[in-house]
FIMAR-706333 format. One record per residue (C-alpha): x, y, z; residue in one letter; residue number from 1. Coordinates in pm, 1 decimal. Example, Ala and Ser with C-alpha at 12.3 -4.5 7.8 and 13.67 -1.06 7.14 Angstrom:
// residues 2
+----------+----------+----------+--------+-----+
|        u |        v |        w | residu | num |
+----------+----------+----------+--------+-----+
|   1230.0 |   -450.0 |    780.0 |      A |   1 |
|   1367.0 |   -106.0 |    714.0 |      S |   2 |
+----------+----------+----------+--------+-----+
END
This chain:
// residues 300
+----------+----------+----------+--------+-----+
|        u |        v |        w | residu | num |
+----------+----------+----------+--------+-----+
|    -20.8 |     31.4 |     -1.9 |      M |   1 |
|    264.4 |    246.2 |     43.8 |      D |   2 |
|    381.8 |    256.3 |   -307.0 |      D |   3 |
|     18.6 |    364.2 |   -406.7 |      L |   4 |
|     16.0 |    721.5 |   -612.3 |      N |   5 |
|   -216.7 |    868.8 |   -326.0 |      L |   6 |
|   -183.0 |   1142.7 |    -70.3 |      P |   7 |
|    -29.1 |   1040.8 |    244.4 |      R |   8 |
|   -302.3 |   1075.2 |    443.0 |      W |   9 |
|   -517.9 |    827.7 |    271.4 |      V |  10 |
|   -279.7 |    517.2 |    266.7 |      I |  11 |
|   -199.2 |    609.0 |    670.2 |      E |  12 |
|   -567.3 |    571.6 |    747.3 |      D |  13 |
|   -622.6 |    264.2 |    540.5 |      A |  14 |
|   -344.2 |    111.5 |    725.4 |      K |  15 |
|   -504.1 |    179.7 |   1037.4 |      A |  16 |
|   -826.5 |    117.5 |    944.7 |      L |  17 |
|   -723.7 |   -259.1 |    847.4 |      K |  18 |
|   -616.5 |   -309.4 |   1197.8 |      K |  19 |
|   -916.2 |   -186.8 |   1376.6 |      H |  20 |
|  -1095.0 |   -486.6 |   1555.6 |      P |  21 |
|  -1428.0 |   -394.5 |   1367.7 |      E |  22 |
|  -1266.8 |   -370.9 |   1023.6 |      F |  23 |
|  -1385.2 |   -700.5 |    892.9 |      Q |  24 |
|  -1727.5 |   -658.8 |   1043.9 |      S |  25 |
|  -1754.2 |   -338.6 |    841.2 |      A |  26 |
|  -1608.7 |   -511.4 |    535.2 |      L |  27 |
|  -1919.2 |   -754.3 |    550.8 |      R |  28 |
|  -2177.8 |   -454.2 |    618.5 |      L |  29 |
|  -2089.3 |   -282.8 |    371.1 |      H |  30 |
|  -2106.0 |   -554.2 |     66.7 |      A |  31 |
|  -2427.4 |   -659.8 |    207.4 |      E |  32 |
|  -2560.7 |   -306.2 |    222.4 |      L |  33 |
|  -2468.5 |   -220.5 |   -156.8 |      V |  34 |
|  -2550.8 |   -524.6 |   -276.2 |      S |  35 |
|  -2881.9 |   -536.2 |   -145.3 |      N |  36 |
|  -2929.6 |   -181.1 |   -276.0 |      N |  37 |
|  -2810.2 |   -261.1 |   -624.2 |      F |  38 |
|  -3039.1 |   -604.6 |   -635.9 |      E |  39 |
|  -3308.0 |   -415.8 |   -550.4 |      K |  40 |
|  -3317.1 |   -180.7 |   -854.8 |      T |  41 |
|  -3222.4 |   -261.1 |  -1176.8 |      S |  42 |
|  -3135.4 |    110.2 |  -1331.2 |      S |  43 |
|  -2851.4 |    161.4 |  -1067.7 |      L |  44 |
|  -2666.1 |    -76.5 |  -1242.6 |      I |  45 |
|  -2645.5 |    109.0 |  -1595.0 |      R |  46 |
|  -2653.2 |    451.4 |  -1374.1 |      I |  47 |
|  -2358.8 |    421.8 |  -1077.9 |      M |  48 |
|  -2215.6 |     44.8 |  -1124.1 |      S |  49 |
|  -1909.0 |    178.4 |  -1290.4 |      E |  50 |
|  -1656.3 |    390.8 |  -1127.1 |      E |  51 |
|  -1659.8 |    692.5 |  -1338.7 |      A |  52 |
|  -2055.9 |    723.4 |  -1369.8 |      R |  53 |
|  -2048.6 |    662.0 |   -973.5 |      Y |  54 |
|  -1836.9 |    965.3 |   -907.8 |      V |  55 |
|  -2044.9 |   1181.6 |  -1168.9 |      I |  56 |
|  -2368.8 |   1105.8 |   -961.3 |      C |  57 |
|  -2169.4 |   1227.1 |   -650.6 |      V |  58 |
|  -2061.2 |   1519.8 |   -796.8 |      A |  59 |
|  -2452.0 |   1575.9 |   -905.7 |      L |  60 |
|  -2541.6 |   1539.3 |   -548.9 |      L |  61 |
|  -2265.0 |   1771.6 |   -447.2 |      A |  62 |
|  -2374.2 |   2023.4 |   -676.9 |      M |  63 |
|  -2724.5 |   1980.9 |   -593.8 |      H |  64 |
|  -2650.5 |   2019.3 |   -214.6 |      Y |  65 |
|  -2406.3 |   2289.0 |   -261.5 |      S |  66 |
|  -2632.6 |   2545.3 |   -472.5 |      R |  67 |
|  -2670.9 |   2896.5 |   -400.5 |      D |  68 |
|  -3030.8 |   3000.8 |   -421.5 |      P |  69 |
|  -2913.8 |   3354.2 |   -498.7 |      H |  70 |
|  -2712.2 |   3243.5 |   -806.8 |      D |  71 |
|  -2935.1 |   3111.1 |  -1091.3 |      P |  72 |
|  -2639.4 |   2920.7 |  -1253.9 |      S |  73 |
|  -2531.7 |   2737.1 |   -941.8 |      S |  74 |
|  -2646.9 |   2392.7 |   -856.4 |      G |  75 |
|  -2602.6 |   2060.9 |  -1123.6 |      A |  76 |
|  -2620.4 |   2140.6 |  -1510.8 |      T |  77 |
|  -2516.8 |   1933.5 |  -1770.7 |      L |  78 |
|  -2248.9 |   2177.7 |  -1848.8 |      T |  79 |
|  -2090.1 |   2169.8 |  -1495.2 |      R |  80 |
|  -2086.1 |   1800.3 |  -1482.8 |      L |  81 |
|  -1925.5 |   1762.5 |  -1817.1 |      Q |  82 |
|  -1673.8 |   2003.6 |  -1722.6 |      A |  83 |
|  -1605.6 |   1799.4 |  -1387.8 |      F |  84 |
|  -1602.0 |   1497.7 |  -1588.0 |      A |  85 |
|  -1370.0 |   1618.2 |  -1879.7 |      A |  86 |
|  -1136.3 |   1769.3 |  -1548.4 |      E |  87 |
|  -1060.2 |   1383.2 |  -1417.6 |      F |  88 |
|  -1081.1 |   1218.0 |  -1740.9 |      G |  89 |
|  -1374.7 |   1024.7 |  -1680.2 |      L |  90 |
|  -1575.4 |   1040.6 |  -2019.5 |      T |  91 |
|  -1686.5 |   1226.4 |  -2253.2 |      G |  92 |
|  -1985.6 |   1498.9 |  -2303.6 |      P |  93 |
|  -2173.7 |   1269.0 |  -2477.0 |      N |  94 |
|  -2144.4 |   1006.6 |  -2228.2 |      R |  95 |
|  -2237.2 |   1231.9 |  -1959.8 |      V |  96 |
|  -2542.6 |   1361.6 |  -2132.4 |      A |  97 |
|  -2651.2 |    975.5 |  -2210.8 |      A |  98 |
|  -2575.7 |    899.1 |  -1841.2 |      L |  99 |
|  -2808.0 |   1240.4 |  -1703.1 |      V | 100 |
|  -3122.5 |   1127.0 |  -1949.5 |      A | 101 |
|  -3095.3 |    772.5 |  -1788.2 |      L | 102 |
|  -3125.4 |    907.4 |  -1463.4 |      M | 103 |
|  -3436.6 |   1129.9 |  -1599.1 |      K | 104 |
|  -3575.5 |    816.9 |  -1742.2 |      H | 105 |
|  -3537.0 |    635.3 |  -1426.6 |      A | 106 |
|  -3721.6 |    894.5 |  -1256.9 |      G | 107 |
|  -3408.2 |    994.6 |  -1014.2 |      Y | 108 |
|  -3373.8 |   1338.0 |  -1127.8 |      I | 109 |
|  -3600.3 |   1628.4 |  -1275.3 |      N | 110 |
|  -3484.9 |   1930.9 |  -1498.0 |      Q | 111 |
|  -3602.1 |   2260.9 |  -1365.6 |      V | 112 |
|  -3536.5 |   2603.2 |  -1498.4 |      R | 113 |
|  -3427.8 |   2875.4 |  -1283.2 |      A | 114 |
|  -3669.8 |   3147.3 |  -1208.5 |      H | 115 |
|  -3437.6 |   3406.7 |  -1235.5 |      S | 116 |
|  -3279.6 |   3305.6 |  -1551.6 |      D | 117 |
|  -3497.7 |   3107.2 |  -1758.2 |      R | 118 |
|  -3151.3 |   2999.2 |  -1983.1 |      R | 119 |
|  -3039.1 |   2817.7 |  -1716.4 |      V | 120 |
|  -3170.5 |   2436.0 |  -1673.3 |      K | 121 |
|  -3012.7 |   2255.0 |  -1335.5 |      R | 122 |
|  -3126.8 |   1887.6 |  -1247.2 |      F | 123 |
|  -3271.3 |   1826.9 |   -901.9 |      E | 124 |
|  -3334.1 |   1534.4 |   -727.2 |      P | 125 |
|  -3691.2 |   1364.2 |   -737.9 |      T | 126 |
|  -3821.6 |   1211.0 |   -402.1 |      E | 127 |
|  -3722.1 |    846.6 |   -552.0 |      R | 128 |
|  -3368.7 |    994.2 |   -641.7 |      G | 129 |
|  -3352.6 |   1105.7 |   -307.1 |      L | 130 |
|  -3467.9 |    800.2 |   -169.1 |      A | 131 |
|  -3189.8 |    573.3 |   -322.3 |      V | 132 |
|  -2914.6 |    855.1 |   -247.9 |      A | 133 |
|  -3011.6 |    845.6 |    149.9 |      T | 134 |
|  -2975.8 |    419.0 |    107.7 |      A | 135 |
|  -2647.2 |    492.0 |    -59.0 |      G | 136 |
|  -2533.5 |    686.8 |    192.0 |      T | 137 |
|  -2631.7 |    449.5 |    484.5 |      L | 138 |
|  -2450.9 |    202.2 |    294.7 |      A | 139 |
|  -2153.6 |    410.1 |    334.1 |      T | 140 |
|  -2152.1 |    546.5 |    713.6 |      L | 141 |
|  -2322.0 |    266.1 |    882.6 |      K | 142 |
|  -1980.9 |     55.3 |    794.7 |      P | 143 |
|  -1754.6 |    348.2 |    873.6 |      I | 144 |
|  -1962.2 |    426.2 |   1178.3 |      Q | 145 |
|  -1830.3 |     80.3 |   1345.2 |      L | 146 |
|  -1484.0 |    224.3 |   1288.0 |      L | 147 |
|  -1538.3 |    571.9 |   1386.4 |      A | 148 |
|  -1470.1 |    554.1 |   1767.6 |      D | 149 |
|  -1664.6 |    828.3 |   1954.8 |      G | 150 |
|  -1909.2 |    971.6 |   1681.0 |      H | 151 |
|  -2234.9 |    872.0 |   1570.6 |      D | 152 |
|  -2263.8 |    960.9 |   1224.0 |      Y | 153 |
|  -2614.4 |    805.3 |   1171.6 |      I | 154 |
|  -2762.3 |   1008.6 |   1446.2 |      Q | 155 |
|  -2570.2 |   1343.7 |   1297.6 |      I | 156 |
|  -2746.5 |   1250.0 |    975.5 |      M | 157 |
|  -3048.5 |   1252.8 |   1130.3 |      Q | 158 |
|  -3016.2 |   1561.7 |   1340.6 |      D | 159 |
|  -2821.5 |   1754.2 |   1083.7 |      D | 160 |
|  -3039.9 |   1790.6 |    714.7 |      P | 161 |
|  -2722.3 |   1958.8 |    597.4 |      Q | 162 |
|  -2456.7 |   1709.0 |    681.5 |      F | 163 |
|  -2533.4 |   1475.3 |    386.1 |      V | 164 |
|  -2448.6 |   1761.0 |    138.7 |      G | 165 |
|  -2140.8 |   1842.1 |    307.0 |      R | 166 |
|  -2042.2 |   1453.0 |    319.8 |      Y | 167 |
|  -2074.1 |   1460.3 |    -31.4 |      Y | 168 |
|  -1875.5 |   1785.1 |   -122.5 |      S | 169 |
|  -1620.1 |   1689.6 |    109.4 |      E | 170 |
|  -1578.2 |   1354.6 |    -63.4 |      G | 171 |
|  -1612.0 |   1493.5 |   -395.2 |      L | 172 |
|  -1327.6 |   1790.9 |   -290.5 |      R | 173 |
|  -1076.4 |   1476.6 |   -143.6 |      L | 174 |
|  -1134.4 |   1313.4 |   -490.3 |      Y | 175 |
|  -1032.0 |   1608.5 |   -663.8 |      A | 176 |
|   -717.6 |   1662.3 |   -427.0 |      N | 177 |
|   -551.7 |   1335.8 |   -526.2 |      G | 178 |
|   -783.5 |   1056.1 |   -345.0 |      A | 179 |
|   -878.3 |    869.6 |   -643.9 |      R | 180 |
|   -853.1 |    552.1 |   -536.2 |      L | 181 |
|   -936.9 |    321.4 |   -844.5 |      V | 182 |
|   -660.2 |    511.7 |  -1053.2 |      S | 183 |
|   -421.7 |    443.6 |   -785.2 |      A | 184 |
|   -469.4 |     52.2 |   -773.6 |      L | 185 |
|   -538.4 |    -81.1 |  -1132.0 |      P | 186 |
|   -592.3 |   -411.2 |  -1037.8 |      E | 187 |
|   -905.7 |   -327.5 |   -948.4 |      C | 188 |
|  -1020.0 |   -184.8 |  -1292.7 |      H | 189 |
|  -1137.3 |   -513.6 |  -1385.9 |      L | 190 |
|  -1413.9 |   -484.7 |  -1141.2 |      F | 191 |
|  -1453.0 |    -93.9 |  -1127.7 |      Q | 192 |
|  -1506.5 |    -27.3 |  -1493.9 |      T | 193 |
|  -1783.9 |   -230.2 |  -1575.6 |      Q | 194 |
|  -2131.6 |   -306.2 |  -1497.9 |      N | 195 |
|  -2200.4 |   -507.4 |  -1172.5 |      A | 196 |
|  -1820.0 |   -522.0 |  -1130.9 |      G | 197 |
|  -1790.6 |   -393.7 |   -815.7 |      R | 198 |
|  -2137.5 |   -588.7 |   -663.7 |      E | 199 |
|  -1994.9 |   -914.0 |   -820.2 |      V | 200 |
|  -1659.9 |   -848.1 |   -590.7 |      M | 201 |
|  -1925.4 |   -775.6 |   -286.2 |      F | 202 |
|  -2080.9 |  -1102.2 |   -364.3 |      K | 203 |
|  -1784.0 |  -1310.4 |   -348.8 |      L | 204 |
|  -1684.1 |  -1149.5 |    -18.5 |      W | 205 |
|  -2012.9 |  -1236.3 |    139.9 |      I | 206 |
|  -1991.8 |  -1605.4 |    -16.8 |      A | 207 |
|  -1640.0 |  -1624.8 |    128.8 |      L | 208 |
|  -1692.5 |  -1485.7 |    492.6 |      T | 209 |
|  -2004.6 |  -1695.5 |    548.4 |      D | 210 |
|  -1738.1 |  -1926.7 |    642.5 |      R | 211 |
|  -1652.9 |  -1687.4 |    907.7 |      G | 212 |
|  -1262.2 |  -1558.9 |    872.3 |      R | 213 |
|  -1192.8 |  -1380.2 |    538.0 |      A | 214 |
|   -887.9 |  -1640.5 |    407.3 |      E | 215 |
|   -854.8 |  -1851.2 |    103.9 |      P | 216 |
|  -1142.0 |  -2090.9 |     38.6 |      A | 217 |
|  -1377.1 |  -2258.5 |   -245.4 |      I | 218 |
|  -1696.9 |  -2054.2 |   -268.2 |      V | 219 |
|  -1982.5 |  -2155.6 |   -485.7 |      S | 220 |
|  -2125.6 |  -1853.8 |   -677.7 |      C | 221 |
|  -2346.4 |  -1945.0 |   -996.1 |      S | 222 |
|  -2288.8 |  -1720.1 |  -1267.0 |      Y | 223 |
|  -2679.8 |  -1709.6 |  -1345.9 |      G | 224 |
|  -2732.4 |  -1623.9 |   -997.1 |      H | 225 |
|  -2486.2 |  -1305.5 |  -1006.5 |      L | 226 |
|  -2643.6 |  -1233.1 |  -1343.1 |      A | 227 |
|  -2970.9 |  -1202.5 |  -1208.4 |      R | 228 |
|  -2914.8 |  -1062.2 |   -880.2 |      S | 229 |
|  -2760.1 |   -769.2 |  -1113.9 |      F | 230 |
|  -2946.7 |   -744.1 |  -1400.1 |      W | 231 |
|  -2639.4 |   -824.2 |  -1639.5 |      V | 232 |
|  -2599.3 |  -1117.5 |  -1903.2 |      S | 233 |
|  -2436.9 |  -1458.6 |  -1738.8 |      R | 234 |
|  -2175.9 |  -1439.8 |  -1991.9 |      G | 235 |
|  -2082.8 |  -1103.3 |  -1864.9 |      H | 236 |
|  -2000.3 |  -1252.0 |  -1543.9 |      V | 237 |
|  -1828.3 |  -1550.8 |  -1664.8 |      R | 238 |
|  -1596.0 |  -1318.2 |  -1882.3 |      R | 239 |
|  -1494.6 |  -1107.1 |  -1554.6 |      M | 240 |
|  -1458.4 |  -1397.6 |  -1316.7 |      I | 241 |
|  -1214.8 |  -1564.1 |  -1601.5 |      E | 242 |
|  -1039.1 |  -1242.7 |  -1647.8 |      K | 243 |
|  -1009.8 |  -1236.8 |  -1278.7 |      G | 244 |
|   -840.8 |  -1576.9 |  -1289.3 |      E | 245 |
|   -590.0 |  -1417.8 |  -1551.2 |      Q | 246 |
|   -502.9 |  -1235.1 |  -1313.5 |      Q | 247 |
|   -420.2 |  -1467.0 |  -1033.1 |      G | 248 |
|   -735.3 |  -1380.9 |   -824.2 |      L | 249 |
|   -924.5 |  -1686.4 |   -845.9 |      F | 250 |
|   -882.8 |  -2032.5 |   -964.2 |      A | 251 |
|  -1209.3 |  -2210.7 |  -1104.0 |      L | 252 |
|  -1246.3 |  -2549.1 |  -1006.7 |      H | 253 |
|  -1602.5 |  -2621.0 |  -1198.8 |      A | 254 |
|  -1796.0 |  -2441.3 |  -1455.8 |      P | 255 |
|  -2037.2 |  -2190.2 |  -1391.0 |      G | 256 |
|  -1932.8 |  -2034.1 |  -1093.8 |      G | 257 |
|  -1999.9 |  -2360.1 |   -887.6 |      Q | 258 |
|  -1627.0 |  -2368.7 |   -742.5 |      A | 259 |
|  -1434.1 |  -2067.7 |   -761.3 |      I | 260 |
|  -1137.7 |  -2061.5 |   -535.8 |      E | 261 |
|  -1067.1 |  -1712.1 |   -385.4 |      I | 262 |
|   -701.1 |  -1670.0 |   -391.5 |      L | 263 |
|   -501.1 |  -1444.6 |    -85.5 |      P | 264 |
|   -455.0 |  -1164.8 |   -392.8 |      S | 265 |
|   -836.3 |  -1123.8 |   -440.6 |      F | 266 |
|   -846.8 |  -1081.8 |    -38.1 |      I | 267 |
|   -597.5 |   -838.4 |    -48.8 |      E | 268 |
|   -689.2 |   -639.6 |   -332.4 |      L | 269 |
|  -1064.4 |   -615.1 |   -186.1 |      Y | 270 |
|   -934.4 |   -534.8 |    173.5 |      E | 271 |
|   -679.0 |   -266.9 |     45.9 |      T | 272 |
|   -953.1 |   -132.6 |   -179.6 |      L | 273 |
|  -1201.5 |   -105.1 |     73.6 |      T | 274 |
|   -996.1 |     40.4 |    338.6 |      A | 275 |
|   -910.0 |    304.1 |    113.7 |      L | 276 |
|  -1272.2 |    396.1 |     52.5 |      E | 277 |
|  -1366.2 |    390.4 |    424.5 |      F | 278 |
|  -1052.3 |    636.7 |    469.3 |      A | 279 |
|  -1176.0 |    886.2 |    256.2 |      L | 280 |
|  -1556.4 |    803.4 |    389.9 |      M | 281 |
|  -1428.5 |    883.4 |    723.1 |      L | 282 |
|  -1236.1 |   1190.3 |    650.8 |      R | 283 |
|  -1532.7 |   1321.0 |    455.3 |      A | 284 |
|  -1767.7 |   1243.6 |    733.4 |      A | 285 |
|  -1540.1 |   1405.1 |   1014.7 |      R | 286 |
|  -1484.8 |   1712.8 |    792.9 |      Q | 287 |
|  -1878.7 |   1743.3 |    721.8 |      A | 288 |
|  -1959.1 |   1721.2 |   1099.4 |      K | 289 |
|  -1634.1 |   1953.6 |   1192.4 |      S | 290 |
|  -1810.2 |   2244.9 |    974.9 |      S | 291 |
|  -2196.6 |   2200.5 |   1075.0 |      A | 292 |
|  -2405.0 |   2532.6 |   1010.4 |      G | 293 |
|  -2180.7 |   2568.4 |    721.3 |      R | 294 |
|  -2319.4 |   2527.6 |    357.8 |      A | 295 |
|  -2195.7 |   2272.7 |    146.5 |      A | 296 |
|  -1930.1 |   2427.8 |   -148.9 |      R | 297 |
|  -1814.4 |   2228.8 |   -442.3 |      V | 298 |
|  -1585.9 |   2413.6 |   -691.1 |      C | 299 |
|  -1757.4 |   2348.0 |  -1030.5 |      W | 300 |
+----------+----------+----------+--------+-----+
END
């Protein structure tokens, strides 16, 4: 972990979290909560199961929550989202527009015109979109709550209606300041850059830890079941697992996912990636708490 191209605080915080007595419990809870959210809603896979789209969704929420009511050009607009995606090399403007159109079609956002300037059209989450965002927020806050000695972030979220906006904005700011985890861990691109990739990782982790300790073992995760759970094709899952075998993450002992040997390299990759994510989330939550009473801010 020491040689990763990341800010030093991320690495040191992640190393400390991996030693926390509740780290394994937090890993398991995070996997269960996120998997459950995606299994419930097919459209989420196409909208935010891949890293670039997920970050753009976070940016949309951060821009929405940090909107200045006196500035008609603020808030989440297509131009601002496209500028953000371009700055960090996430995707091109056409893909951002397609993602936004998909979110509108799924009923997660509406487009509204600013009253003071009818030329400005911004995106605002619908009730359905806010419900999905809340479930996603809890899927991060509940696990890090196990690691956050002395702070109850779930209670803070309930007591302070502006906390969530600051949490997303702080997370986005940390990302912009160098905490780009997937870029620093090319080994995880197999799972982070395609539909249902991370969700398949979660399911494999759940199957592994059903036995107790996270140690190498053979698990059964049917390709068909994974495909149905996350609304992708069986062939898509099979190709993902087979590529993982080529990378030394798995050894396949039976067809169709009936016997997948989880190797130490997969366990190390999963624990490292999630520890880094927890470090970023926890830092964002702490900073959001410390800035209580102030409005969320983003620079795009």
